[in-house]
N, C-alpha and C positions, 0 to 999 in steps of 0.2 A: 286494937285491931277488930275485935268483935263489934264494937260500936260502928266502926267504919263499914264493916260488912253489912250490918243491919241497915245502915243509912243508904248504901248504894242499892240494896235489894228491895227497897220500898217502891222504886220505879220499875216498870217492866217495859219490854219492847216486843212487839210481834215481828218475827222475821219471816221472810219469804222461805219457801221450802228449799230453794237453791242456796240461799245464804246460810240457813240452818245446816244443811248437808255439808257445805264447804267448811264451816267452822268446826263441826263435829269431826269431819274427816281429818282436818289439821290437828285437832286435839288428840285424836286416836293415834295418829302417826307420832306425835310428840311423846305421848304416853309410852308407846312401844320403844322409842329411842331411849327414854329414861330407864325403862326396864332392861334394855340392852346394856346400858352403862352399869346398872347394878350387877348384871350377870358378869360383866367384864371384871368388876371389883371382886366378885366371888371367885372368879377363876384366876385371880392374880395377874390380870393383863398388864402389859407395860404401860407406864404412866402416859407417855405421849399418845398412845393409841386411845386411851380413855379421854385425854384432853381434846383430841380431835373429835371424838363423839360428843363431848360436852359443847364444843364450839358449834357443832351441827344442831344440837338442841337449842342453843342460844339463838342461832340464826332462824330456826323454825319458829320460836316464840316471838322473835322480832317481826317476822313475816305475818304471823297471826295478829299481832298488835296492829300492824299497818292496815290489814284488811278490815279488822274490827273498827279501827279509828276512822277509816275512810267511810265505811258504812254508817257510822255514828254521825259524822259530819254531814253526809248526804241526806240523812233522814231526820234523826232526832234534833240535831242542832239547827238545821235549816228550817224545820217545822216550827221549833220554838221561837226562833228569831222572827219568822213571818207572823207568829202569834203574839209578838211583842214581849216575849219572855227573855229579856236581855241577860238575866242572871245565868242563862245557859252558857254564855260566852265565858263568864268567870269560872263556871264548872269545867269547861273545856280547857281553859288555861291551867287550872289546878291539876287536871289529870295529865296534861302534857308535861307539866313540871315533874310529876311523879314518874312518868315513863322515861323521861330524859335524865334521871339521876345517874 
């Protein structure tokens, strides 16, 4: 896992202020939801109530992925294809396969 992390972190992307704020806002909300689930566990909340909150976090993460993927395709992938870097399509297929597991 560490090698994969180092591999993906070699590339960087400048994001617009709006894109950055949107992604951070989504992550902050998800983080709060996860902390809420932890609190529910600590307070012995009923299982279905916790599962409902886990479903909400899963939906929020899926939404985050959709936004990030759309931005990636519209910017990085499009730029690389126009620059003749066709290996980016393979990279995109690979990440889509990971996301869709």
